[in-house]
C-alpha positions as CSV (number, residue, x, y, z in Angstrom):
1,M,-44.4,-4.4,164.1
2,D,-46.3,-5.4,167.3
3,I,-48.1,-2.2,168.0
4,R,-50.1,-3.2,171.1
5,S,-49.9,-5.7,173.9
6,N,-52.3,-7.2,176.4
7,E,-56.0,-7.1,175.6
8,P,-57.3,-3.6,175.7
9,Y,-60.6,-2.8,177.5
10,W,-62.4,-2.3,174.2
11,L,-61.7,-5.8,173.0
12,I,-63.0,-7.3,176.3
13,V,-66.2,-5.2,176.1
14,N,-66.9,-5.8,172.4
15,S,-65.5,-9.3,172.0
16,L,-65.1,-10.0,168.3
17,P,-68.0,-8.3,166.5
18,Q,-67.3,-10.0,163.1
19,S,-64.6,-11.5,161.2
20,Y,-63.7,-11.6,157.5
21,P,-62.1,-14.2,155.3
22,S,-58.5,-14.1,154.1
23,L,-57.8,-13.5,150.4
24,Q,-57.9,-16.9,148.6
25,E,-57.6,-15.8,144.9
26,S,-56.2,-13.0,142.9
27,I,-58.6,-10.1,142.3
28,S,-58.9,-6.6,140.8
29,S,-60.8,-3.5,141.8
30,E,-60.5,0.3,141.7
31,V,-59.1,1.1,145.1
32,L,-57.2,-1.1,147.6
33,I,-57.1,0.1,151.2
34,I,-54.3,-1.4,153.3
35,G,-55.3,-1.2,157.0
36,A,-58.7,-2.0,158.4
37,G,-58.7,0.2,161.5
38,I,-60.6,3.4,162.0
39,T,-58.6,5.2,159.3
40,G,-59.1,2.5,156.7
41,A,-62.8,2.2,157.6
42,L,-63.4,5.9,157.2
43,M,-61.6,6.0,153.9
44,A,-63.7,3.0,152.7
45,Y,-66.9,4.8,153.8
46,K,-65.9,8.0,151.9
47,L,-64.8,6.2,148.7
48,I,-67.9,3.9,148.6
49,E,-70.1,7.0,149.0
50,A,-68.3,8.5,146.1
51,G,-69.1,5.4,144.0
52,K,-65.7,3.7,144.1
53,K,-65.2,-0.1,144.1
54,V,-63.1,-0.8,147.2
55,V,-61.1,-3.7,148.6
56,I,-59.8,-3.6,152.2
57,V,-57.1,-5.8,153.6
58,D,-55.4,-6.1,157.0
59,R,-52.6,-8.3,158.1
60,R,-54.4,-8.9,161.5
61,D,-58.1,-9.3,162.4
62,V,-59.8,-6.0,161.5
63,C,-59.5,-3.2,164.0
64,N,-57.0,-5.1,166.0
65,G,-54.0,-2.7,165.7
66,S,-53.9,0.8,167.2
67,T,-57.7,1.2,166.9
68,A,-58.2,-1.4,169.7
69,A,-55.6,0.3,171.9
70,S,-57.1,3.8,171.6
71,T,-58.5,5.5,174.7
72,S,-61.2,7.0,172.3
73,M,-60.9,10.6,173.5
74,L,-61.8,13.2,170.8
75,Q,-60.2,16.6,171.1
76,Y,-59.7,19.5,168.7
77,E,-56.5,20.3,170.6
78,I,-53.4,19.1,168.8
79,D,-50.3,17.7,170.6
80,V,-48.5,21.0,169.7
81,P,-50.3,23.9,171.4
82,L,-51.8,26.5,169.2
83,H,-49.5,29.3,170.1
84,K,-46.5,27.1,169.4
85,L,-48.0,25.7,166.2
86,I,-48.5,29.2,164.8
87,E,-44.8,29.8,165.3
88,Q,-43.9,26.5,163.5
89,V,-46.3,26.4,160.5
90,G,-47.8,29.9,160.3
91,L,-51.1,31.3,161.3
92,T,-53.4,30.0,158.6
93,C,-52.3,26.3,158.8
94,A,-52.2,26.3,162.6
95,V,-55.6,27.9,163.2
96,S,-57.4,25.9,160.4
97,S,-55.9,22.7,161.7
98,Y,-57.4,23.3,165.1
99,Q,-60.7,24.4,163.5
100,N,-60.9,21.4,161.3
101,C,-60.2,19.0,164.2
102,E,-63.1,20.7,166.0
103,K,-65.3,20.2,162.9
104,A,-64.2,16.5,162.7
105,I,-65.7,15.8,166.1
106,K,-69.1,16.9,164.8
107,D,-68.5,14.9,161.6
108,I,-67.9,11.7,163.6
109,K,-71.2,12.1,165.3
110,K,-72.9,12.5,161.9
111,I,-71.2,9.5,160.5
112,A,-72.1,7.3,163.5
113,G,-75.7,8.5,163.1
114,N,-75.8,7.8,159.3
115,I,-74.7,4.2,159.8
116,K,-76.7,3.8,163.0
117,S,-73.6,2.9,165.1
118,Y,-74.3,2.9,168.8
119,C,-70.6,3.7,169.7
120,G,-71.2,5.7,172.8
121,F,-70.5,9.0,171.3
122,E,-71.0,11.8,173.9
123,Y,-69.9,15.4,173.9
124,K,-67.7,16.4,176.9
125,K,-66.0,19.6,177.9
126,S,-62.2,19.3,177.7
127,V,-60.0,20.4,180.6
128,Y,-56.3,21.2,179.8
129,F,-54.7,21.7,183.2
130,A,-51.3,22.7,184.6
131,S,-50.0,20.2,187.1
132,S,-47.1,22.4,188.1
133,K,-46.8,26.1,188.8
134,K,-44.1,26.6,186.3
135,D,-46.6,25.8,183.5
136,L,-48.9,28.7,184.3
137,S,-47.5,31.3,181.9
138,F,-47.4,28.7,179.1
139,L,-51.0,27.8,179.8
140,K,-52.0,31.5,179.8
141,N,-50.3,32.0,176.5
142,E,-52.3,29.1,175.0
143,F,-55.5,30.4,176.5
144,D,-54.9,33.8,174.9
145,A,-54.1,32.3,171.5
146,R,-57.3,30.2,171.5
147,K,-59.5,33.0,172.6
148,E,-58.0,35.4,170.0
149,H,-58.8,33.0,167.2
150,G,-62.4,32.3,168.2
151,F,-62.3,29.1,170.2
152,K,-64.8,28.8,173.0
153,V,-62.6,28.6,176.1
154,K,-62.8,29.5,179.7
155,W,-60.0,30.0,182.3
156,L,-60.4,27.9,185.4
157,S,-58.5,28.9,188.6
158,K,-57.1,26.6,191.2
159,E,-60.3,27.2,193.3
160,D,-62.5,26.3,190.2
161,L,-60.6,23.1,189.8
162,K,-61.2,22.1,193.4
163,E,-64.9,22.1,192.7
164,L,-64.2,19.5,190.0
165,G,-62.2,17.5,192.5
166,L,-59.0,18.2,190.5
167,N,-55.7,19.1,192.2
168,A,-54.1,21.5,189.7
169,Y,-53.0,25.1,189.4
170,A,-55.2,26.3,186.5
171,A,-56.8,25.0,183.4
172,I,-58.3,25.9,180.0
173,E,-61.9,24.5,179.7
174,S,-63.0,24.0,176.1
175,Q,-66.5,23.4,174.9
176,S,-65.4,21.0,172.1
177,G,-64.6,17.5,173.2
178,A,-66.1,14.0,173.1
179,V,-65.7,10.4,173.9
180,M,-66.7,7.2,172.1
181,D,-65.8,3.6,171.5
182,V,-63.7,3.9,168.3
183,Y,-63.3,0.1,168.1
184,K,-67.1,-0.2,167.9
185,L,-67.4,2.6,165.3
186,A,-64.7,1.1,163.1
187,N,-66.3,-2.3,163.1
188,D,-69.7,-0.8,162.4
189,L,-68.2,1.2,159.5
190,L,-66.7,-1.9,158.0
191,K,-69.9,-3.8,158.3
192,Y,-71.7,-1.0,156.6
193,C,-69.1,-0.8,153.8
194,S,-69.3,-4.6,153.3
195,K,-73.1,-4.3,152.8
196,K,-72.4,-1.5,150.3
197,G,-70.2,-3.8,148.2
198,A,-66.7,-3.4,149.7
199,E,-64.6,-6.6,149.7
200,I,-62.9,-7.0,153.1
201,Y,-60.1,-9.5,153.8
202,D,-58.3,-9.9,157.1
203,R,-55.2,-12.0,157.8
204,T,-54.0,-10.9,154.4
205,D,-50.5,-9.4,154.4
206,I,-49.3,-7.3,151.5
207,E,-45.6,-8.0,150.8
208,E,-44.9,-6.0,147.7
209,I,-46.5,-3.2,145.6
210,K,-45.5,-2.6,142.0
211,T,-46.6,-0.3,139.2
212,K,-47.3,-1.9,135.8
213,K,-48.4,0.5,133.1
214,E,-51.3,2.4,134.6
215,K,-52.2,-0.3,137.2
216,T,-50.9,-0.8,140.7
217,I,-50.4,-4.4,141.7
218,A,-50.2,-5.5,145.4
219,K,-48.8,-8.9,146.1
220,T,-49.6,-10.9,149.2
221,K,-47.2,-13.1,151.2
222,T,-49.1,-16.1,149.8
223,G,-48.4,-15.0,146.2
224,L,-51.8,-13.7,145.3
225,T,-52.3,-10.3,143.6
226,I,-54.7,-7.4,143.9
227,E,-54.7,-5.2,140.7
228,V,-56.1,-1.7,141.3
229,D,-56.0,1.9,140.0
230,H,-55.0,3.3,143.5
231,V,-53.7,2.0,146.8
232,V,-54.5,3.9,150.0
233,H,-52.2,3.2,152.9
234,C,-53.9,3.5,156.3
235,T,-51.3,1.6,158.2
236,G,-50.5,4.3,160.8
237,Y,-47.2,3.8,162.6
238,E,-46.4,0.7,160.5
239,S,-46.1,3.0,157.5
240,T,-42.5,3.6,158.6
241,D,-41.8,0.3,156.9
242,T,-42.8,1.6,153.5
243,I,-42.0,5.3,153.5
244,K,-38.4,6.4,153.0
245,E,-38.8,9.8,154.5
246,N,-38.3,10.1,158.3
247,I,-41.7,11.6,159.2
248,V,-42.4,10.3,162.7
249,A,-40.8,9.4,166.0
250,L,-42.3,6.2,167.5
251,K,-43.3,6.2,171.1
252,S,-44.5,3.6,173.5
253,T,-47.6,4.5,175.4
254,F,-49.6,2.9,178.3
255,A,-53.2,2.9,179.2
256,L,-55.4,1.7,182.1
257,A,-59.1,1.1,182.7
258,S,-60.3,1.1,186.3
259,E,-62.8,-1.2,188.0
260,A,-66.3,0.0,187.5
261,F,-67.6,2.6,190.0
262,E,-71.1,2.4,191.4
263,T,-71.1,6.2,191.1
264,L,-68.6,8.6,189.7
265,P,-68.6,12.3,190.5
266,Q,-70.7,14.2,188.0
267,A,-68.0,16.7,187.5
268,F,-65.6,14.0,186.4
269,K,-68.1,12.4,184.1
270,K,-68.9,15.7,182.3
271,H,-65.3,16.3,181.3
272,I,-62.2,14.8,179.6
273,Y,-58.9,15.8,181.1
274,W,-55.3,16.1,180.0
275,N,-52.4,18.1,181.3
276,T,-49.3,20.2,180.4
277,D,-46.8,17.5,181.5
278,S,-44.4,16.1,178.9
279,P,-45.4,13.4,178.2
280,Y,-49.0,14.4,179.1
281,L,-51.6,12.4,181.1
282,Y,-55.2,12.0,180.0
283,F,-58.4,10.8,181.7
284,R,-62.0,10.0,180.7
285,S,-65.0,8.0,182.0
286,T,-66.8,5.2,180.2
287,E,-70.5,4.4,179.9
288,D,-70.2,1.5,182.3
289,G,-68.7,3.7,185.1
290,R,-64.9,3.1,184.6
291,I,-62.1,5.6,184.2
292,V,-59.8,5.2,181.3
293,M,-56.4,6.9,181.5
294,G,-53.2,7.0,179.5
295,G,-49.7,8.4,179.4
296,G,-46.2,7.5,180.5
297,D,-44.9,7.7,177.0
298,R,-41.3,7.0,176.2
299,D,-39.3,6.3,173.0
300,F,-40.2,3.1,171.3
301,K,-37.3,0.5,171.2
302,N,-39.1,-2.7,170.6
303,A,-42.3,-4.4,171.7
304,T,-40.6,-6.7,174.2
305,R,-39.0,-3.8,176.1
306,R,-42.3,-1.8,176.0
307,D,-44.3,-4.7,177.4
308,A,-41.8,-5.3,180.2
309,L,-42.6,-1.8,181.5
310,L,-46.4,-2.4,181.7
311,S,-46.5,-3.4,185.4
312,K,-44.3,-0.5,186.5
313,K,-46.3,2.0,184.3
314,E,-49.6,0.7,185.8
315,K,-48.3,1.7,189.3
316,D,-46.9,5.0,188.1
317,L,-50.1,6.0,186.3
318,T,-52.3,5.0,189.2
319,K,-50.2,7.1,191.5
320,K,-50.3,10.1,189.2
321,F,-54.1,9.8,188.8
322,Q,-54.5,9.8,192.6
323,K,-52.4,13.0,192.9
324,C,-54.7,14.7,190.4
325,F,-57.9,13.3,191.8
326,P,-57.2,12.4,195.5
327,D,-60.9,11.8,196.3
328,I,-61.4,9.1,193.5
329,P,-59.9,5.7,194.4
330,F,-58.5,4.3,191.2
331,I,-58.2,0.5,191.1
332,A,-56.8,-0.7,187.8
333,D,-58.8,-3.5,186.1
334,Y,-57.2,-3.6,182.7
335,S,-53.8,-2.3,181.4
336,W,-52.3,-2.4,178.0
337,A,-49.4,-0.8,176.0
338,G,-49.3,0.5,172.4
339,T,-47.1,2.3,170.0
340,F,-47.9,5.7,168.5
341,G,-45.9,8.4,166.8
342,E,-45.1,12.1,167.0
343,T,-44.4,14.3,164.0
344,K,-42.3,17.4,164.3
345,D,-45.3,19.7,164.1
346,G,-48.0,17.4,165.6
347,L,-49.8,17.3,162.2
348,P,-50.8,14.4,160.0
349,Y,-49.4,13.3,156.6
350,F,-51.9,13.1,153.6
351,G,-51.3,12.4,150.0
352,K,-48.6,10.8,147.8
353,P,-44.9,10.7,148.9
354,D,-44.0,9.8,145.3
355,T,-46.0,11.7,142.7
356,E,-45.1,9.0,140.1
357,K,-47.0,6.3,141.9
358,N,-50.7,6.0,142.7
359,E,-50.0,5.2,146.3
360,H,-51.7,7.5,148.8
361,Y,-51.3,7.8,152.5
362,I,-53.6,8.9,155.2
363,L,-51.5,9.0,158.4
364,G,-53.1,10.6,161.5
365,F,-50.3,10.5,163.9
366,G,-50.3,11.7,167.6
367,G,-53.2,12.2,170.0
368,N,-55.5,13.3,167.3
369,G,-55.4,10.2,165.2
370,I,-59.2,9.8,165.0
371,T,-60.0,13.4,164.1
372,F,-57.1,13.6,161.6
373,S,-58.5,10.5,160.0
374,V,-61.9,12.1,159.6
375,M,-60.2,15.1,157.9
376,G,-58.3,12.6,155.7
377,M,-61.7,11.6,154.1
378,D,-61.7,14.9,152.2
379,A,-58.0,14.7,151.4
380,I,-58.2,11.2,149.9
381,I,-60.9,12.1,147.3
382,H,-58.8,15.0,146.0
383,S,-55.5,13.0,146.1
384,I,-57.1,10.3,143.9
385,N,-58.7,12.8,141.6
386,K,-55.6,14.9,141.4
387,T,-57.4,18.0,142.4
388,P,-56.0,20.7,144.8
389,H,-57.1,20.8,148.4
390,P,-55.6,22.7,151.4
391,Y,-55.0,19.5,153.4
392,L,-52.8,18.2,150.6
393,E,-50.7,21.3,151.0
394,Y,-50.7,21.7,154.8
395,Y,-50.0,18.0,155.4
396,K,-47.9,17.0,152.4
397,F,-44.8,14.9,152.5
398,N,-41.4,16.6,152.2
399,R,-42.9,19.7,153.9
């Protein structure tokens, strides 16, 4: 699957930090991680810290799938609002999912510090705003639910938002939000893992996985084999090719990065923004004075049809930004498209779809892919060790 198009802003900024060889001979190890994006990099980091021997492969250059297309906004808010999620999955699962996404943001900062990754991590307040008057009661219900369950939130009126330069009816301001360059962090994690002994191979496509006695054998398209005890799939939206269960609806999404501003309003720089529209819009600033925004989602048909919409979506998104922030002139400099997925409850999938096989999945779908992946670090250890963990229950397959 072609999951992104055009060169995203992060690839231009970072160029190609490092490359790895393709697999040239059959090998064996303890754990094979398929997918060398941010999810695979985090799993490798966790498993190596736990003393596991790890091999990582990717069919592309490392970090060149969805990780490169991310807008790198970190939010504890899940695509399904808290008061709705409580109705869907129950109080305990819903509230703890929000709480653990909030914790994951702090964990990312710690991980970046541990490996000395200068990935531009910066805390920001998150503003969830209503673009239309009809969404006010919905937003108030969400505010009440978050406040009731201990989240640090503040109600912003239309007049409050005018001081931020935002044209909207009301908003929830949350203390917990952040931005970063996830492409940089993922590359730095892989470099760190490589130094710790991980074997990393890009341009290595796994064609088939079989179980033989107690071993799992992955076969590449070139006929080579990797024999391991466990396979961890970190293939995101491409996992639909290997999982029989229909767990995710694929969507096309679009993103823009503006030309660099000499100065951006301080109020804009201190916040990240997203709204109550469906599909929602989201905005953030970058270290070099740009605005990155995304949205315009629609059902994914194929990469060709998605990419053909890019020019139109660039105009639409620019127009919508100007409606929200009429005093900030947005001039698009980069635009790109990608594919992401929505689950029925907005939550990830962790664990083994088939209990008879040692094939584990860490799939952080939706707008919280990065924070879900951080949570998946705890889940993968327990999944491999066959020990219970709440994540393996809340986010199990066939739920």
